[in-house]
ROZA-429938 format. One line per field, with one value per atom (N, C-alpha, C, O): residue in one letter; x, y, z; atom name. Coordinates in steps of 0.05 Angstrom, whole numbers, plus 5000, padded with zeros to 4 digits. Layout:
N
kepa c(A,...)
u c(X,...)
v c(Y,...)
w c(Z,...)
rolum c(CA,...)
//
This chain:
227
kepa c(X,X,X,X,X,X,X,X,X,X,X,X,X,X,X,X,X,X,X,X,X,X,X,X,X,X,X,X,X,X,X,X,X,X,X,X,X,X,X,X,X,X,X,X,X,X,X,X,X,X,X,X,X,X,X,X,X,X,X,X,X,X,X,X,X,X,X,X,X,X,X,X,X,X,X,X,X,X,X,X,X,X,X,X,X,X,X,X,X,X,X,X,X,X,X,X,X,X,X,X,X,X,X,X,X,X,X,X,X,X,X,X,X,X,X,X,X,X,X,X,X,X,X,X,X,X,X,X,X,X,X,X,X,X,X,X,X,X,X,X,X,X,X,X,X,X,X,X,X,X,X,X,X,X,X,X,X,X,X,X,X,X,X,X,X,X,X,X,X,X,X,X,X,X,X,X,X,X,X,X,X,X,X,X,X,X,X,X,X,X,X,X,X,X,X,X,X,X,X,X,X,X,X,X,X,X,X,X,X,X,X,X,X,X,X,X,X,X,X,X,X,X,X,X,X,X,X,X,X,X,X,X,X,X,X,X,X,X,X,X,X,X,X,X,X,X,X,X,X,X,X,X,X,X,X,X,X,X,X,X,X,X,X,X,X,X,X,X,X,X,X,X,X,X,X,X,X,X,X,X,X,X,X,X,X,X,X,X,X,X,X,X,X,X,X,X,X,X,X,X,X,X,X,X,X,X,X,X,X,X,X,X,X,X,X,X,X,X,X,X,X,X,X,X,X,X,X,X,X,X,X,X,X,X,X,X,X,X,X,X,X,X,X,X,X,X,X,X,X,X,X,X,X,X,X,X,X,X,X,X,X,X,X,X,X,X,X,X,X,X,X,X,X,X,X,X,X,X,X,X,X,X,X,X,X,X,X,X,X,X,X,X,X,X,X,X,X,X,X,X,X,X,X,X,X,X,X,X,X,X,X,X,X,X,X,X,X,X,X,X,X,X,X,X,X,X,X,X,X,X,X,X,X,X,X,X,X,X,X,X,X,X,X,X,X,X,X,X,X,X,X,X,X,X,X,X,X,X,X,X,X,X,X,X,X,X,X,X,X,X,X,X,X,X,X,X,X,X,X,X,X,X,X,X,X,X,X,X,X,X,X,X,X,X,X,X,X,X,X,X,X,X,X,X,X,X,X,X,X,X,X,X,X,X,X,X,X,X,X,X,X,X,X,X,X,X,X,X,X,X,X,X,X,X,X,X,X,X,X,X,X,X,X,X,X,X,X,X,X,X,X,X,X,X,X,X,X,X,X,X,X,X,X,X,X,X,X,X,X,X,X,X,X,X,X,X,X,X,X,X,X,X,X,X,X,X,X,X,X,X,X,X,X,X,X,X,X,X,X,X,X,X,X,X,X,X,X,X,X,X,X,X,X,X,X,X,X,X,X,X,X,X,X,X,X,X,X,X,X,X,X,X,X,X,X,X,X,X,X,X,X,X,X,X,X,X,X,X,X,X,X,X,X,X,X,X,X,X,X,X,X,X,X,X,X,X,X,X,X,X,X,X,X,X,X,X,X,X,X,X,X,X,X,X,X,X,X,X,X,X,X,X,X,X,X,X,X,X,X,X,X,X,X,X,X,X,X,X,X,X,X,X,X,X,X,X,X,X,X,X,X,X,X,X,X,X,X,X,X,X,X,X,X,X,X,X,X,X,X,X,X,X,X,X,X,X,X,X,X,X,X,X,X,X,X,X,X,X,X,X,X,X,X,X,X,X,X,X,X,X,X,X,X,X,X,X,X,X,X,X,X,X,X,X,X,X,X,X,X,X,X,X,X,X,X,X,X,X,X,X,X,X,X,X,X,X,X,X,X,X,X,X,X,X,X,X,X,X,X,X,X,X,X,X,X,X,X,X,X,X,X,X,X,X,X,X,X,X,X,X,X,X,X,X,X,X,X,X,X,X,X,X,X,X,X,X,X,X,X,X,X,X,X,X,X,X,X,X,X,X,X,X,X,X,X,X,X,X,X,X,X,X,X,X,X,X,X,X,X,X,X,X,X,X,X,X,X,X,X,X,X,X,X,X,X,X,X,X)
u c(4598,4612,4599,4574,4615,4604,4604,4623,4582,4579,4587,4577,4605,4613,4594,4589,4584,4565,4579,4599,4568,4579,4575,4552,4597,4595,4592,4602,4579,4573,4595,4591,4618,4639,4655,4654,4670,4685,4697,4694,4711,4724,4705,4685,4712,4695,4691,4710,4667,4661,4671,4677,4674,4682,4659,4637,4664,4643,4620,4598,4624,4604,4593,4578,4599,4590,4575,4582,4554,4539,4556,4574,4549,4563,4562,4582,4539,4537,4555,4568,4556,4573,4603,4618,4610,4638,4645,4667,4628,4633,4635,4652,4619,4620,4646,4659,4655,4680,4703,4722,4702,4723,4723,4744,4699,4696,4708,4722,4702,4712,4743,4757,4753,4782,4795,4817,4783,4794,4796,4816,4776,4777,4800,4814,4803,4825,4852,4870,4856,4881,4886,4908,4865,4868,4875,4891,4863,4868,4890,4894,4904,4927,4921,4936,4899,4893,4892,4885,4898,4897,4869,4850,4865,4838,4824,4800,4838,4825,4816,4794,4834,4826,4803,4785,4803,4781,4754,4734,4754,4729,4721,4697,4740,4733,4720,4702,4729,4717,4689,4672,4684,4657,4639,4616,4648,4633,4628,4606,4648,4646,4624,4608,4624,4604,4576,4556,4574,4549,4538,4514,4556,4548,4546,4530,4561,4562,4556,4561,4545,4537,4559,4556,4582,4604,4630,4634,4650,4677,4696,4686,4722,4741,4765,4774,4774,4797,4816,4812,4836,4854,4837,4823,4839,4823,4794,4778,4788,4761,4741,4747,4720,4698,4676,4665,4668,4649,4624,4625,4601,4576,4555,4551,4543,4521,4495,4486,4484,4461,4434,4415,4432,4406,4411,4430,4392,4392,4364,4344,4361,4334,4333,4348,4315,4311,4337,4342,4354,4378,4400,4419,4400,4422,4426,4409,4449,4456,4466,4477,4463,4472,4494,4490,4517,4540,4547,4543,4557,4568,4597,4602,4614,4643,4651,4646,4663,4671,4700,4711,4711,4735,4727,4703,4746,4740,4731,4718,4739,4735,4714,4703,4707,4691,4676,4683,4655,4642,4658,4662,4666,4682,4663,4667,4643,4626,4601,4601,4579,4555,4545,4543,4540,4533,4517,4519,4501,4487,4503,4517,4501,4514,4497,4485,4494,4479,4492,4517,4476,4487,4503,4521,4495,4510,4539,4557,4544,4571,4588,4612,4575,4590,4600,4616,4591,4600,4623,4632,4632,4654,4680,4683,4700,4727,4745,4750,4755,4775,4767,4783,4743,4735,4748,4747,4761,4773,4802,4814,4814,4843,4851,4870,4838,4845,4841,4858,4819,4814,4835,4845,4842,4863,4890,4904,4896,4921,4922,4942,4899,4898,4900,4914,4886,4887,4915,4925,4929,4956,4975,4992,4971,4988,4983,5003,4958,4952,4963,4973,4962,4973,5003,5013,5017,5046,5053,5072,5037,5042,5038,5054,5018,5013,5036,5045,5046,5068,5093,5108,5098,5121,5119,5139,5095,5091,5096,5109,5086,5091,5120,5130,5135,5163,5178,5198,5169,5183,5179,5196,5157,5151,5166,5167,5178,5194,5220,5234,5228,5253,5276,5277,5296,5320,5344,5348,5358,5380,5407,5412,5423,5449,5470,5466,5492,5516,5534,5534,5551,5569,5588,5594,5597,5616,5604,5618,5577,5563,5557,5547,5562,5556,5576,5600,5565,5582,5572,5549,5591,5584,5563,5565,5543,5522,5497,5476,5498,5474,5454,5461,5428,5407,5387,5384,5372,5351,5361,5349,5383,5396,5384,5380,5379,5371,5394,5406,5399,5422,5416,5404,5425,5426,5455,5471,5462,5490,5492,5472,5516,5522,5539,5557,5534,5550,5576,5577,5598,5625,5637,5650,5632,5643,5626,5612,5626,5611,5626,5634,5628,5642,5623,5599,5635,5619,5607,5620,5582,5570,5586,5596,5587,5601,5584,5566,5591,5577,5593,5617,5578,5591,5576,5551,5591,5579,5573,5590,5548,5540,5545,5552,5541,5544,5523,5525,5502,5480,5485,5467,5509,5518,5502,5497,5493,5481,5495,5510,5490,5503,5485,5461,5498,5484,5501,5526,5488,5502,5507,5489,5530,5535,5553,5567,5551,5568,5573,5555,5596,5602,5601,5613,5587,5585,5599,5597,5613,5624,5607,5603,5597,5579,5594,5612,5586,5599,5579,5559,5585,5572,5594,5618,5587,5607,5624,5642,5617,5631,5648,5663,5646,5662,5651,5635,5662,5654,5648,5657,5632,5626,5618,5608,5624,5617,5589,5580,5575,5549,5550,5557,5543,5542,5513,5494,5511,5486,5484,5503,5460,5456,5434,5414,5439,5420,5408,5423,5382,5370,5379,5377,5389,5398,5425,5433,5440,5466,5465,5485,5442,5439,5424,5417,5418,5402,5417,5406,5443,5458,5478,5488,5483,5504,5521,5512,5545,5562,5549,5537,5551,5539,5510,5498,5497,5469,5468,5486,5447,5441,5420,5400,5426,5408,5399,5410,5377,5365,5362,5351,5373,5372,5356,5360,5339,5323,5327,5328,5328,5329,5353,5350,5376,5400,5414,5409,5432,5448,5477,5486,5492,5520,5536,5531,5556,5573,5602,5608,5619,5648,5659,5653,5674,5685,5715,5721,5732,5761,5769,5785,5757,5764,5751,5757,5733,5721,5691,5678,5679,5650,5636,5645,5613,5597,5568,5559,5553,5524,5513,5521,5495,5482,5452,5440,5440,5411,5398,5407,5375,5360,5334,5329,5316,5290,5273,5259,5276,5260,5274,5264,5297,5312,5301,5289,5305,5295,5317,5331,5319,5339,5325,5313,5328,5316,5337,5354,5336,5352,5335,5313,5346,5333,5337,5360,5316,5319,5332,5348,5324,5334,5361,5362,5383,5410,5420,5442,5403,5411,5404,5410,5390,5382,5406,5425,5405,5427,5427,5406,5450,5452,5450,5468,5427,5423,5397,5389)
v c(8302,8277,8253,8251,8236,8213,8189,8184,8175,8151,8126,8121,8111,8086,8064,8061,8049,8028,8001,7999,7981,7954,7942,7939,7935,7923,7893,7881,7882,7853,7838,7829,7835,7819,7806,7815,7785,7773,7747,7738,7734,7709,7686,7690,7662,7639,7638,7642,7633,7633,7608,7588,7611,7589,7570,7574,7550,7530,7540,7530,7562,7571,7598,7610,7609,7636,7636,7622,7651,7655,7673,7685,7673,7691,7720,7735,7729,7757,7762,7783,7743,7747,7748,7764,7731,7731,7757,7768,7767,7793,7816,7834,7815,7836,7835,7856,7811,7809,7819,7832,7812,7821,7851,7864,7863,7892,7906,7925,7895,7907,7903,7921,7880,7876,7896,7906,7902,7922,7949,7964,7956,7982,7982,8002,7960,7959,7962,7975,7948,7950,7978,7989,7989,8016,8037,8055,8035,8055,8046,8059,8024,8015,8011,8020,7997,7990,7959,7946,7949,7920,7910,7921,7889,7879,7869,7874,7856,7847,7870,7870,7890,7914,7928,7938,7930,7944,7930,7943,7903,7888,7891,7893,7890,7894,7921,7923,7942,7968,7969,7984,7954,7952,7939,7948,7917,7904,7923,7924,7938,7957,7978,7986,7988,8007,7995,8008,7969,7955,7955,7957,7952,7950,7978,7981,7997,8023,8047,8070,8042,8062,8074,8075,8081,8093,8082,8073,8083,8077,8090,8102,8087,8099,8081,8069,8078,8061,8078,8082,8089,8108,8131,8145,8137,8159,8152,8169,8126,8117,8120,8110,8134,8137,8118,8119,8101,8080,8086,8090,8085,8090,8069,8063,8057,8039,8055,8066,8057,8076,8063,8077,8037,8024,7995,7982,7983,7955,7945,7960,7920,7908,7885,7884,7866,7842,7827,7817,7825,7809,7821,7807,7847,7859,7888,7899,7899,7927,7941,7929,7967,7984,8003,8016,8003,8019,8040,8037,8062,8084,8088,8092,8089,8093,8119,8122,8137,8163,8170,8158,8190,8203,8232,8240,8249,8278,8290,8311,8278,8291,8277,8289,8252,8238,8214,8205,8205,8180,8157,8157,8138,8115,8093,8081,8086,8063,8064,8075,8053,8047,8019,8014,8002,7975,7962,7970,7942,7926,7901,7891,7891,7866,7850,7861,7824,7807,7805,7804,7806,7806,7781,7782,7758,7734,7735,7722,7752,7755,7771,7768,7789,7806,7790,7800,7765,7748,7730,7714,7732,7716,7727,7751,7710,7718,7722,7704,7747,7754,7744,7730,7750,7740,7753,7743,7777,7791,7784,7791,7769,7764,7751,7761,7730,7715,7733,7733,7748,7765,7787,7793,7799,7821,7810,7823,7785,7773,7769,7774,7759,7755,7781,7783,7802,7828,7840,7851,7838,7847,7833,7845,7806,7790,7798,7800,7803,7811,7839,7845,7856,7883,7882,7897,7866,7863,7851,7860,7832,7820,7840,7840,7857,7878,7898,7906,7906,7925,7912,7926,7886,7873,7872,7877,7867,7866,7893,7895,7914,7941,7948,7961,7940,7945,7931,7941,7906,7891,7904,7901,7918,7931,7958,7969,7968,7993,7987,7967,8003,7999,8003,8022,7985,7988,7991,7974,8012,8018,8011,8019,7997,7989,8010,8026,8010,8026,8008,7984,8021,8006,7988,7966,7998,7982,7956,7937,7955,7931,7911,7889,7917,7898,7875,7879,7851,7828,7811,7810,7797,7779,7759,7747,7756,7737,7750,7737,7774,7788,7792,7797,7789,7793,7813,7818,7824,7844,7867,7874,7878,7900,7926,7931,7944,7971,7990,7986,8010,8027,8055,8058,8075,8102,8111,8106,8122,8129,8151,8159,8162,8183,8171,8155,8181,8171,8187,8211,8173,8185,8186,8206,8165,8165,8146,8128,8149,8131,8130,8150,8106,8102,8107,8108,8110,8113,8085,8065,8085,8060,8046,8058,8019,8003,7979,7971,7967,7943,7919,7919,7898,7873,7850,7851,7830,7806,7786,7779,7776,7757,7729,7724,7709,7681,7672,7650,7688,7681,7693,7693,7705,7716,7740,7745,7756,7782,7803,7797,7828,7850,7865,7868,7873,7889,7913,7913,7934,7958,7958,7951,7966,7967,7991,8002,7999,8020,8014,8003,8022,8017,8044,8064,8044,8068,8061,8039,8081,8078,8094,8118,8080,8093,8097,8082,8118,8124,8133,8146,8127,8141,8147,8144,8154,8162,8139,8143,8114,8090,8076,8058,8083,8069,8072,8089,8055,8056,8028,8009,8026,8001,8005,8026,7985,7987,7977,7957,7990,7982,7980,8000,7957,7954,7959,7947,7976,7984,7971,7970,7962,7949,7962,7972,7963,7973,8000,8020,8002,8029,8043,8067,8028,8041,8055,8070,8050,8062,8092,8106,8103,8132,8145,8169,8130,8141,8160,8179,8155,8168,8188,8186,8207,8227,8230,8223,8239,8243,8262,8283,8255,8271,8265,8275,8249,8242,8227,8211,8232,8216,8195,8203,8170,8149,8131,8129,8117,8098,8072,8071,8051,8024,8005,8005,7990,7970,7942,7939,7922,7894,7887,7872,7898,7891,7868,7862,7854,7833,7841,7858,7830,7836,7811,7789,7816,7794,7803,7826,7783,7789,7780,7758,7798,7791,7800,7824,7781,7786,7801,7819,7792,7803,7830,7843,7839,7865,7862,7848,7875,7874,7891,7912,7880,7894,7891,7871,7912,7911,7901,7911,7883,7873,7875,7870,7884,7889,7868,7862,7858,7838,7849,7873,7831,7840,7855,7873,7847,7859,7882,7894,7889,7912,7938,7940,7958,7985,8006,8004,8024,8045,8072,8076,8091,8117,8138,8135,8160,8184,8201,8209,8208,8226,8254,8264,8268,8295,8315,8331,8312,8330,8320,8302,8330,8320,8329,8323,8345,8353,8332,8335,8311,8291,8277,8271,8273,8259,8230,8219,8218,8189,8173,8159,8176,8162,8149,8137)
w c(1187,1193,1178,1177,1167,1153,1173,1187,1172,1190,1174,1152,1186,1174,1183,1206,1164,1170,1167,1153,1179,1179,1151,1142,1138,1112,1113,1132,1093,1094,1079,1056,1092,1080,1102,1125,1096,1118,1109,1086,1127,1122,1130,1143,1122,1130,1160,1175,1169,1197,1211,1199,1238,1254,1259,1249,1275,1280,1296,1295,1312,1331,1325,1341,1301,1294,1268,1249,1267,1242,1224,1233,1198,1179,1189,1187,1199,1209,1232,1234,1251,1275,1266,1277,1247,1238,1225,1230,1208,1194,1214,1211,1235,1255,1271,1275,1278,1293,1275,1284,1249,1231,1229,1229,1228,1226,1251,1248,1274,1299,1301,1310,1291,1291,1272,1279,1250,1231,1245,1241,1260,1275,1294,1296,1309,1329,1316,1326,1292,1278,1267,1269,1255,1243,1264,1259,1287,1308,1328,1348,1321,1336,1366,1383,1371,1399,1401,1381,1424,1428,1425,1436,1409,1403,1428,1430,1446,1471,1488,1499,1491,1506,1494,1508,1467,1453,1458,1464,1457,1461,1491,1496,1509,1537,1542,1559,1528,1531,1520,1530,1498,1488,1509,1514,1521,1542,1565,1577,1573,1595,1589,1606,1563,1555,1556,1562,1549,1551,1579,1584,1598,1626,1639,1658,1629,1643,1625,1632,1602,1582,1565,1541,1578,1562,1571,1594,1553,1559,1539,1519,1543,1524,1521,1540,1496,1490,1473,1449,1486,1473,1462,1478,1436,1425,1419,1412,1421,1414,1437,1459,1433,1452,1445,1423,1464,1459,1475,1500,1462,1476,1469,1445,1489,1485,1483,1504,1460,1455,1461,1467,1459,1464,1471,1462,1486,1493,1490,1494,1483,1481,1462,1442,1468,1450,1445,1423,1465,1464,1448,1439,1444,1429,1440,1453,1433,1440,1415,1397,1415,1393,1403,1424,1390,1399,1378,1354,1389,1372,1381,1405,1362,1367,1353,1329,1367,1356,1365,1384,1352,1361,1365,1363,1372,1375,1349,1349,1327,1300,1283,1265,1289,1269,1282,1304,1268,1276,1263,1239,1279,1269,1260,1239,1277,1270,1287,1309,1277,1292,1284,1260,1303,1297,1319,1342,1312,1332,1337,1320,1361,1368,1388,1407,1383,1401,1428,1430,1449,1476,1483,1499,1470,1476,1466,1477,1446,1436,1455,1457,1470,1489,1512,1528,1515,1537,1529,1545,1504,1495,1504,1509,1507,1516,1491,1476,1488,1468,1440,1427,1430,1404,1380,1358,1384,1362,1357,1336,1375,1374,1348,1335,1340,1316,1291,1273,1290,1267,1265,1243,1288,1288,1278,1263,1286,1277,1247,1234,1236,1207,1192,1172,1202,1189,1189,1170,1212,1215,1196,1183,1194,1176,1147,1132,1139,1112,1106,1084,1126,1123,1119,1102,1134,1131,1104,1091,1095,1068,1046,1027,1049,1029,1028,1007,1052,1053,1041,1027,1046,1034,1004,0990,0994,0965,0952,0931,0966,0955,0955,0936,0976,0978,0956,0945,0950,0928,0901,0883,0898,0872,0869,0847,0891,0889,0875,0882,0856,0842,0861,0876,0859,0874,0855,0838,0858,0840,0854,0877,0840,0850,0842,0823,0856,0849,0832,0834,0816,0798,0814,0806,0837,0853,0864,0871,0864,0875,0854,0860,0829,0807,0806,0809,0801,0799,0776,0769,0763,0740,0748,0770,0731,0736,0747,0748,0756,0766,0743,0720,0750,0730,0740,0764,0721,0728,0744,0765,0736,0750,0742,0718,0761,0756,0763,0784,0747,0751,0740,0719,0755,0745,0742,0761,0720,0715,0694,0682,0691,0672,0650,0654,0625,0602,0602,0598,0606,0607,0579,0572,0563,0536,0519,0530,0493,0476,0449,0438,0438,0413,0390,0393,0366,0342,0335,0339,0326,0318,0296,0278,0299,0279,0271,0286,0249,0240,0249,0250,0257,0265,0252,0249,0243,0231,0252,0268,0253,0273,0263,0240,0281,0274,0255,0243,0252,0234,0206,0189,0203,0177,0168,0145,0189,0182,0199,0217,0192,0205,0225,0221,0247,0267,0273,0270,0282,0290,0321,0336,0329,0358,0365,0348,0390,0401,0431,0444,0441,0469,0484,0476,0506,0523,0550,0560,0561,0587,0607,0603,0626,0646,0672,0679,0686,0711,0732,0726,0757,0780,0800,0793,0824,0843,0854,0869,0845,0856,0835,0843,0810,0790,0762,0756,0744,0715,0706,0717,0684,0672,0643,0635,0626,0598,0593,0604,0575,0566,0535,0522,0524,0495,0485,0495,0466,0454,0426,0412,0419,0394,0377,0388,0352,0332,0339,0341,0342,0346,0371,0373,0391,0415,0412,0430,0390,0387,0385,0390,0377,0373,0396,0394,0417,0438,0457,0468,0461,0482,0472,0449,0489,0484,0510,0532,0507,0530,0550,0542,0576,0598,0603,0622,0586,0592,0618,0625,0634,0657,0647,0636,0652,0641,0664,0685,0658,0676,0661,0639,0673,0660,0678,0703,0667,0682,0669,0645,0687,0678,0660,0641,0667,0652,0666,0690,0652,0663,0665,0649,0683,0686,0677,0686,0659,0650,0651,0653,0650,0649,0622,0612,0608,0582,0583,0585,0580,0581,0606,0606,0629,0655,0661,0681,0643,0647,0650,0634,0670,0674,0653,0646,0644,0624,0631,0642,0624,0626,0599,0578,0600,0575,0577,0598,0556,0555,0538,0516,0548,0533,0524,0523,0516,0505,0526,0519,0551,0572,0586,0605,0576,0588,0577,0556,0594,0587,0591,0611,0572,0574,0569,0548,0588,0585,0591,0609,0576,0583,0601,0594,0624,0643,0634,0632,0627,0616,0635,0627,0661,0681,0690,0707,0680,0686,0713,0721,0727,0754,0775,0799,0767,0786,0798,0784,0824,0838,0831,0826,0831,0825,0851,0858,0865,0891,0891,0911)
rolum c(N,CA,C,O,N,CA,C,O,N,CA,C,O,N,CA,C,O,N,CA,C,O,N,CA,C,O,N,CA,C,O,N,CA,C,O,N,CA,C,O,N,CA,C,O,N,CA,C,O,N,CA,C,O,N,CA,C,O,N,CA,C,O,N,CA,C,O,N,CA,C,O,N,CA,C,O,N,CA,C,O,N,CA,C,O,N,CA,C,O,N,CA,C,O,N,CA,C,O,N,CA,C,O,N,CA,C,O,N,CA,C,O,N,CA,C,O,N,CA,C,O,N,CA,C,O,N,CA,C,O,N,CA,C,O,N,CA,C,O,N,CA,C,O,N,CA,C,O,N,CA,C,O,N,CA,C,O,N,CA,C,O,N,CA,C,O,N,CA,C,O,N,CA,C,O,N,CA,C,O,N,CA,C,O,N,CA,C,O,N,CA,C,O,N,CA,C,O,N,CA,C,O,N,CA,C,O,N,CA,C,O,N,CA,C,O,N,CA,C,O,N,CA,C,O,N,CA,C,O,N,CA,C,O,N,CA,C,O,N,CA,C,O,N,CA,C,O,N,CA,C,O,N,CA,C,O,N,CA,C,O,N,CA,C,O,N,CA,C,O,N,CA,C,O,N,CA,C,O,N,CA,C,O,N,CA,C,O,N,CA,C,O,N,CA,C,O,N,CA,C,O,N,CA,C,O,N,CA,C,O,N,CA,C,O,N,CA,C,O,N,CA,C,O,N,CA,C,O,N,CA,C,O,N,CA,C,O,N,CA,C,O,N,CA,C,O,N,CA,C,O,N,CA,C,O,N,CA,C,O,N,CA,C,O,N,CA,C,O,N,CA,C,O,N,CA,C,O,N,CA,C,O,N,CA,C,O,N,CA,C,O,N,CA,C,O,N,CA,C,O,N,CA,C,O,N,CA,C,O,N,CA,C,O,N,CA,C,O,N,CA,C,O,N,CA,C,O,N,CA,C,O,N,CA,C,O,N,CA,C,O,N,CA,C,O,N,CA,C,O,N,CA,C,O,N,CA,C,O,N,CA,C,O,N,CA,C,O,N,CA,C,O,N,CA,C,O,N,CA,C,O,N,CA,C,O,N,CA,C,O,N,CA,C,O,N,CA,C,O,N,CA,C,O,N,CA,C,O,N,CA,C,O,N,CA,C,O,N,CA,C,O,N,CA,C,O,N,CA,C,O,N,CA,C,O,N,CA,C,O,N,CA,C,O,N,CA,C,O,N,CA,C,O,N,CA,C,O,N,CA,C,O,N,CA,C,O,N,CA,C,O,N,CA,C,O,N,CA,C,O,N,CA,C,O,N,CA,C,O,N,CA,C,O,N,CA,C,O,N,CA,C,O,N,CA,C,O,N,CA,C,O,N,CA,C,O,N,CA,C,O,N,CA,C,O,N,CA,C,O,N,CA,C,O,N,CA,C,O,N,CA,C,O,N,CA,C,O,N,CA,C,O,N,CA,C,O,N,CA,C,O,N,CA,C,O,N,CA,C,O,N,CA,C,O,N,CA,C,O,N,CA,C,O,N,CA,C,O,N,CA,C,O,N,CA,C,O,N,CA,C,O,N,CA,C,O,N,CA,C,O,N,CA,C,O,N,CA,C,O,N,CA,C,O,N,CA,C,O,N,CA,C,O,N,CA,C,O,N,CA,C,O,N,CA,C,O,N,CA,C,O,N,CA,C,O,N,CA,C,O,N,CA,C,O,N,CA,C,O,N,CA,C,O,N,CA,C,O,N,CA,C,O,N,CA,C,O,N,CA,C,O,N,CA,C,O,N,CA,C,O,N,CA,C,O,N,CA,C,O,N,CA,C,O,N,CA,C,O,N,CA,C,O,N,CA,C,O,N,CA,C,O,N,CA,C,O,N,CA,C,O,N,CA,C,O,N,CA,C,O,N,CA,C,O,N,CA,C,O,N,CA,C,O,N,CA,C,O,N,CA,C,O,N,CA,C,O,N,CA,C,O,N,CA,C,O,N,CA,C,O,N,CA,C,O,N,CA,C,O,N,CA,C,O,N,CA,C,O,N,CA,C,O,N,CA,C,O,N,CA,C,O,N,CA,C,O,N,CA,C,O,N,CA,C,O,N,CA,C,O,N,CA,C,O,N,CA,C,O,N,CA,C,O,N,CA,C,O,N,CA,C,O,N,CA,C,O,N,CA,C,O,N,CA,C,O,N,CA,C,O,N,CA,C,O,N,CA,C,O,N,CA,C,O,N,CA,C,O,N,CA,C,O,N,CA,C,O,N,CA,C,O,N,CA,C,O,N,CA,C,O)
//
């Protein structure tokens, strides 16, 4: 079993706590959050162990292993592992609910991290959900048809190559215009993945348009579901 030791890190201390006291409270709050126990109940059980040698808070077994010189040493375990061992000054054990604020901050940071991770997960839309003006659209679809590449004269008096592909999923179809090197990327029945495309309307028809930051990939495994 590996023993977890008290790490020297923490948030700015309050008016009445030393840096060490603040880091210890943060450390204990992290344990309560990780093991999903109420921080006030957890601290009360530590105090009870101080007074009665042992206590239990859900799966956490708390033992006061030594007392002396104004401090106590605690060991926290589960049935499978050592969770923590730490010293704490006895005057801190007389405080009321000292972990509450730290547990709240840790929970808030945990939720913010989960939200950030969720925002980074790609979200794919269905064709029926696309509307003109949408930006940074991600889509998985199948190539239903594709035209032969053609030359077009731009307003800058130079020529570019383009081809139109018709994409489909189980909800509808939409046109995708490919330019220059992308005109030879696709074949009929390819399953493709598009990232950061824009949706526009041209002559009453919705179209996908790709810019500099857009990405187009052919998915090699054509058995992948479009979900």
